[in-house]
C-alpha positions in Angstrom: -5.9 -9.1 16.0 -3.3 -7.6 13.8 -4.7 -4.5 12.1 -1.8 -4.2 9.6 -2.5 -5.4 6.1 -1.2 -8.5 4.4 1.5 -6.6 2.6 3.2 -5.8 5.9 3.2 -9.5 6.8 4.8 -10.2 3.4 7.5 -7.6 4.0 8.1 -9.0 7.5 8.3 -12.5 6.2 10.7 -11.5 3.5 12.8 -9.8 6.1 12.9 -13.0 8.1 13.8 -15.1 5.1 16.6 -12.7 4.0 17.8 -12.5 7.6 18.4 -16.2 7.6 20.4 -16.1 4.4 22.2 -12.7 4.5 23.1 -10.2 7.2 20.7 -7.3 7.0 21.6 -4.1 8.8 19.0 -3.5 11.5 19.0 0.3 10.9 18.1 -0.2 7.2 15.3 -2.6 8.1 13.9 -0.2 10.7 14.0 2.6 8.1 12.1 0.6 5.5 9.4 -0.6 7.9 9.0 2.9 9.3 8.5 4.4 5.8 6.3 1.5 4.7 3.3 2.7 6.7 3.3 6.1 4.9 3.7 4.4 1.5 0.8 2.1 2.3 -1.5 5.0 3.3 -0.5 6.8 0.0 -1.5 3.8 -2.0 -4.9 3.7 -0.3 -5.3 7.4 -1.1 -4.5 6.8 -4.8 -6.9 3.9 -4.8 -9.8 6.1 -3.5 -9.0 8.9 -6.0 -8.9 6.3 -8.9 -12.3 4.9 -7.8 -13.7 8.4 -7.8 -12.4 9.2 -11.3 -13.8 5.9 -12.6 -17.2 6.7 -11.2 -17.2 10.1 -12.9 -16.0 8.6 -16.2 -18.7 5.9 -16.2 -21.4 8.3 -15.2 -20.5 10.7 -18.0 -20.3 7.8 -20.5 -23.7 6.6 -19.4 -25.2 10.2 -19.6 -26.1 10.2 -15.9 -23.7 13.0 -15.0 -25.5 16.3 -14.3 -23.5 19.4 -15.1 
């Protein structure tokens, strides 16, 4: 089972499509795919932080937040 997300498959598929039309430098593609993993982890971290902020906002709005 492939543990990478659907976005990685999209990037991989786009690389194959562009590879059949244009010549893509292999070094550039390797660099993008290498950095993509860190960008994906950063996106997940921002999502978790955003969910936490939303929980605090709704709790304060509802009056359920203890100070």
